[in-house]
N, C-alpha and C positions, 0 to 999 in steps of 0.2 A: 467623746474620745474613748471613754471607758467601754461603751457599748461596742464600738468598732474593734477595740482590742479584744474584748471578750468574744465577739463573733469570729475574729481572725483566729484566735486560739482554739476555737471549736472546729476549725477546718482541719483537714488531714495534713499530716506532716509533708507529704508531697506538694500539696497546694501551697502551704506556707513557704516551703523552700522556693517554689516557683515565684511566689509573690516577692520574697526577699531578693532573690537574684535578679528577677525582672526589673524590680524597682531600681536596684543598684545599676544595672546595665542601662536602663532607659535614662536615668539621671546622668550617668557618665556620658552617654551618647548625646543627650540634649546639651550638656555643658560643652562637649567637644564641638558639636555642631554650631552652637552659639558663638564660641570663640572663633571657629573657622569662618563663620559668616561675617562676623564683625571685622576680623582681620582682612578677609577678602574685600569687604566694603571699603575699608580704609585704603587698601592697596589700589582698588579701582578708582577711588577718589583721587589718590595721588597721581595715578597714571592719567586720569582724565584732566587733571590740572596741568600736568606736564605736556600732554598732547595738545591741550587747548592753547597753551602759550605758544607752542610751535606753530599752530594754525594761525593764531592771531598775528604773529610776527610776519608770517608769509602773506597774509591778507594786507596788513599795513604796508609792507614793503612794496607790493605790487600796485596797490592803489596810490601810494605816494609817488611811484614811478610815473603813473599816468598823470597825476596832478602836477608833478614837477616838470614833465615834458610839455604839458600844456602851458604852464607858466613860462618856461624857457622859450617856447615858440612865440608867445605873446611878447616877451621881452625882446626877442630878436627882431620882431616886426616893429616894435615901438622904437627901437634904436636905428632902424633902417633909414638912411638919409632920403631915399626916394619917397617913403611915406611921410617923413618929417616935412619934406618940401611941398608935396602935393596938398597936404592938409592945411598948410599955411596960406595956400593960394585960394583965390575965389573960384567958385564953381563956374565952368565955362557956360556961356549963354547959348553957344552953338551946339545943337543936338549932336551933330556928327562928331564934333571935336570932343564933346562930353563922352560920347560912346567910345571914341578911340582911346581916351584916357582910362576909362573904366576897364576896357578890354585889356589894356597894357598892364594895369595893376592887378586885375583878376588873375592874369597869367603868372604874375610874380608871386601872388599868394599860393597859387596852385603848385608852383615850383618849390616854395618853402615847405608846404605841407608834405611834399614827397620825401623830405629829409627825416620825417618822424617815423617812429616805430609803431605808433598807434593809428588806428583808423578814425581820425576825427571826422565827424559827419559834416562839419562846416566851419570855415574860418572866414571871419568877416572883419572888415575895417569900416567903422561908421564915423565919418567926420562931422564936425559941427558945421562945416561949410556946405553940407548937403551932399558931398560925394560919398558913395557907399561902394565898397569893393567886396568881392566874394571869391572863394577858392574853388567852388564847384558850380556846375551849370544849373543853378536854381533861380527861381524868380522871387524878387523881394516883394514883401507885402507892401500894399499901397498905403503907407502911413508915415507920419513924421516921427522917426525913432527918437529924435532929440527931446520930444515932448513926453516920452514914456518914463515912468517912475524908475524902472530898472536901469534905464540909460542914465538918468540923473544920479542914481546911487553909485554907479560905477565911476561916473565922471567926477563925483565929489570925493571919491576914495583915493587914498594914496597907495593902495595895494590891490592885488587881485580880489575880485568879488565872485564867489561861487554861488550859483543858484540851484536850489533843490530841483529834482527832476519834475518835469511837467509835460503834459501832452502838447504836441505841436511845437514848432520852432518859434523863437521870439521874433525872427525877422523874415524868414522865408516861408513860402507856401509849401508845407510838408505833409506827408502822410501821417496817419494816426499812430504816432509812436511817442515814447517818452524820451525826452532829451535832457541831458545835463548841460548847463551853460556856465561859462566863466567869463567875466568881464574884466578887461585890463585897461586902465586909463592911459591915454597917450599925451605926454607932456612935451611941449615944444622946447627944443634945445636952445632956440634963439631967445624967445620971449618968456619961456617958463610957464606959459599958459596951457590949459588943457584944450587940445585941438580935436579930440575925438576919443573913441574907445575901440579896443579890439575885443571881439566876441568869438569865443571858440565854443562850438556845440558838438557833442557826440552822444550817441544813443546810450541810454542807461544800461543796456545789455552788456556794455564793456565792464562796468563795475559788478554787475550781477554775475558775469562769467567768472571774474576774479573771486567773488564770494563763494560761488559754487565750486570752483576748482580747488581753491586753497582753504576755504573755510568748511572743510568736510568733517564737521563734528557730529558724530552720530548721536551723541547724548547732550549736545550743547546748542546754544542759540547765539548767533552773531548778528548784531544790528548796527547799522549806520544811521545815526540820528542827528537831527539839527533842531534845536529849540523844542525838544520833547516830541518831535515828529520823526517817525521811522521812515527813512529814505529807502533803505535796502535791508533785507533780512533773509536768513536761510530757513526760517520756520515761521509759520503764522502763529504768533504768540502775542501776549500782552506784556508791555514793559513793566507795569506795576506788579503783575503777578510774578514775572521773572525775578524781579528784585526781591520780592518777599520770600519766595520758596527756593532759593538757590543755595547750593553748597559752595559755589565758586563764582566770583564776580570780578570782572576786569573792565575798567573804563579808561580809554585813552583817546588821543586826538590824532586826526590825520593832519597833514601839512596845510590843508585848506580850511582847518578849523572845525571840520565835522567831527562828531564824537563816534568812536567805535566802542561798542559795549558787548561784552561776552558774558553769558550766564550758562551755568549747568544746573538746570532745575532739578531739585531733589527727586521729584516724581519721575522724571525721565531716567535719571540714573538708577532709581529704585526699580523702574520698569525693566531695566537690563539685569538688575540683581534678582528680580523675581524668578527668572529662569534658573539662575543658580540656586535660589532657595528651593524651587520645586525639585531640582535634581538632588539637592542635599536631603530633602524630605524623603524622596523615593529611596535614596541610598540608605538613609538612616532606618526607614521602615523595613527595608530588606535585611539590614544588619540586625534589627531588633528581632525579626522573625527567626533569623539564623541563631541569634543569641538565645531566644526562648527555646528553640529546639535543642541547642546544646545544654541549656539549663535543665530542660526536661530530662535529657539523657543523664546528666550528672546527678540530678535529684533521684532518678530511678536507681542509680547505683547505691544510694543510701536507703531509699524507701522499699525497693523490691525485696531485699533480704529481710527487712522488718516485717513486711506483709507476708512473706513466706513463713517467717517465724510465727506470726499470728495464725496462719492457716494450719501450721503443724500443731499449735496449741489447741485449735478447735478439733483437729483430728485425733489428738492424743487420747482422749477419753474413749472415743469410738474404737480405736485400734489397740486398746489396752496398753497405752503408753509405749508402743513399739515403733515410734516414729523418731527419725533422726534428721538433723539438718546437715546437709552437705557443706562442709567448710572448705573453701579453696584458697582464701587469702589469710593475712595475718593482721587485719585491722581490728577496730573496736567491735564491729559487727561480727567478725569471726570469733572474737573472744566471747561475745554474748551467745553465739551459736554453740560454742563448746560448753559453756555453762548450761545452756538449755539441754544439750545432749546428756551431760552429767546428771542433771536434775531428772530427766526422763528415765535414765538407767536406775538412779536411786529410787525414784517413785515406783518403778516397775518391781524392783526387789522388795520394797515395802509392801506393795499390794500382794505380791506372791506370798510373802511371809504372813501377811494378815489373812490371806485366803487359807493358808495351811492351818493357821491358828483357829480360824473360824470353823474349818472343816473338822479339826480335832475336837473343838468345843461341841459342835453339833453331834459328832459321833459319841462324845461323852454323854451328851444330853439324851441321845437315843438309847444308849446303854442304861442311863439312869431311868429312862421311861420304862424300858424293859424290866429293869430290876424292880421298879415301882409296881409294874403290873404283876410280875411273877410271884413275889412273896404273898401279897394280899389275895390275889386271885387263886393261887395254889392253896393257901391256907383255907379260904372259904370253900373251895371245891372239895378239899379233903374232908372238911367237916361235913359237907353234904353227902359224900360217899359213905362216911362212917354212919351218918344218920340213916341212909338207905339200907346199909347192911344190918344195922340193929333192928330196923323195922321189918327185916326179912325180904326186902325187895332187891334180891341179888341181880336180877336182870337189869334193873334200872341203874344199879351201881356200876355194872359192866359197861352199860351205854355211856355213862358219864366219864368213866376212866378212859374208854376208847376215844371219846371226843376230846378229852384233855390231852391224850397222847398225840392225836393228829394236830391239835392246836400248837403244841410245843415243837413238833417236828417241822411244821410249816414255818413257824416263827424263827427257828434257828436256821433252817435252810442252808446248812453248810457255810454259814458266815456271810452269805450274800446280802447286800442291802437293797438290791433292785430285783423285783419279781414281777411276774405278769399279773394283770387284773384277775385272771382266772384263779391264780394262787391266792391273791389277796382276798377274793370273795370266799374261797374255801376256808381261809383262815378265820374270817369273821363268822362264817356259818358255824364252824366248830365252837367258836367262842360263844355264840348265842345259844347253842345246844346246852353248853355247860350252865350258862346263866339261866336258861329256862328251867333247868332242873332245880336251881336254887329258888327261883321265884314261882315255882309250881305252875309252869306253863302260862304265865301272864303275858308273855311277849309273843306277839304275832309278827314273825319276821318274814318279809317278802322281798325277793330280788327280781327286778325287771330289767332285762337287757334287750335293746332294740335289735342288734345284730350280733351274731355269735363271734364274728371276726374281731369285734372290738376287744374281746377278752384277751387277745394277744398283745395288747398295748402294755408296755412296761411302766411301772410306777415305783417310787421309793416304798420300801417295806413299812408296814404299820401306818398307812395313811387313812384306812377306814376304821380300824379297831378303836382308835381314840374317839372317833365320831360316834360309833355305836355305843361305846362305853358312856359317853356324855348323854346320849339319848336315853340309856337305861337309868343311870343314877340321878340325872337332873331333870328327866322328863317323866318317864313311866313310873319309876319307883315312888315319885312324890304324889302320884294320883291316889286318891282315897280308896277307890275300889275299881274292880273291873279290869279287863285286859287293856294292854297298850299295843299299838301297832308301830312297827319300824319298817319303812319302805326304802329300799336302796334302788335308785333309778340310774341306769347307765344308757346314754343315747348320744346321737350326733346332733349338733346344732346346725343352723342354716349356713353358717360359714365354715363348716367342716371340722369343728372342734368336738371333743368328747366331753360331755357334761355329766358329772357324777354328783348325785345329791343323796343325802340321808335325811329322811323326813320321819318325824314322830308326832303322835297326837297327845303328847304329855301335857304338863302344866304350862309350858311356854315360859316367857320371861317378861318382866316389867320393862318399861321403856328405859329406865335408868340402867338396869342390868344389861340390856341389849347394847346401850351406848358404851358402857364400860368394856364389854367384850369386844366390840368393834374397835375401840381405841387400843385395846391390847393387841389385837391382830395387826393394827397399823404400826405397832412398835412403840407407841407412846407410853404404854403401861404394861405391867406383867400380871395378867389375870388369866388363869387357865393354862397351866404349864403344858399339858398334853396337846391341846388345840393349837397353842402358839408354836410349839415345836413342829407340829405337822404342817402348819402354814409356812414356816420358814423353809422346811425341806422341800415343799412343793415349789416355792418361788426359786429356791436354789437350783432345782432340777429343770423346771419348765419356764422359769422367768416370772416376772411380777404379774403377768396376765393370769397366772394360775392361782392367785391369792384366794383364800377361803372367803365366802360371803355367807353371812348369817342373817336370816329373817325369822322373826318370832312374834307370835300373838299370844298374849297372856290368856291361859286357860284353853288355848286352842292347839298349840303345838309349835314346833320349831323345824326349820329347814336349813340345813348346812350343806352348801354346795361349792363346787369349784369346776373350772374348765381347763382342760389340758389339750395341747395340740396332738392331733392324730399322727401316727407314723413311726413313733419310737417303739419298734417291736424287737423282741429278742435282744434287748440291751442288757449286757452283763459285764460291762467293762468299767465304767466309772465307779467311783466310791462316794456315795452321798451320805453325809452324816445328819 
């Protein structure tokens, strides 16, 4: 659980808000859907029970009407004096007379059947005296009905006996149909003995029609049973399964003793509810998608301003903290945006103030460097001039004073801090002339320029003189004997930059000295004031790409170089300290 929480907290705020809102919406919708589905199921269940009871009552009433009419018709015949009398007499021996009697009573049965509302397939009176009568023009089977078990069961009964549907008629030669039969015993009003039975047969389609017409349960099962045997049904089902998986069960009896059973199997009802469930799922799915879109929109109103604030923070440094967040509303994000704007304004003022202070500091350092150069250099040069005059070398003295005059004129340059490379080279050339006089021409000074137009490039003043001075004092002066060479190279690189290097063949530096000097140039230590000051001014004017690089081999010499972008020509406006 902790891992899930940690992973979730590492997600973006927008993702987390989407997860929170989506979870809440989905849970709410699932809960609402579940409640709706359960409520709908209960309602459907109640409606199914109510409708089932109405259908059951209609089926029972109509079937009982048929049963009651059959029993009433049998009772009417049983009490008819004509049939009472004929069944008590003996069967005529004369065939013609027997035929005449049967025809007379057949017509009577036909007349009685005409008074009924139902189409009974056959109405028979079967006497124990051997006389058999029928209501329709059918042919009796050639058998002794009195010997049949079903005949005996009716005769022995004191009430009507109903027989389950079976193929073929019990007494007549019939086509292949299912018949329902009812037997009714005839009791003599005189002797009280059973003189025969009344058999009423009708096609099972009568009951099936009632079941089909009034038992129209789309989700239920109605069965007419007798002794666990299904006589009629509106669905092909299994009684045991119906009883086990039903949400509603009704068991009643018809007037003839048959059972009527009604079941609403759960799977049938659920099958109807499945469509509702699918519709609810589709609706909920659509609502969830809509809710997620709305959630995304709402989340964006929170996260978009925050993301915009992050972008502004990323852009702040590149744009000099001159970025502002547009605030339109008055919510918490707007308050944060106002604080951000105030912070940017305050930071910009601090940076401007710090830049001014740094500029003033570098200007002071440059002046300090010039003051450091001027007194010592002037003092040493004047001593050299005095020495030349005393030795009678007036021409040499004039040469030195002239070089010194040009050196200071270029160095002052009417207070400008930016000069061209041509002026800077002239400045160091006069400086080397003076120094060569002091060191008795030990310095072999050479300037190599690839293209003349490069000399129009502007640079901060005094960027070469400190490098030449270091080459003289820390390189050539320390050599035990012989001349030393200082080579100034100025040329274009492959990528279009101007590379300036000062090379000397002096004593070079040990690895530790070189390491300390490089650390100083990177700003970690303060070693070599003039060199560090020059490096800072180059970076200030041209960027960090113009930082000074130093390479040196002990007893072999030193190379100090830097690269500046080409194109800053005739620049005389900025003030670089």
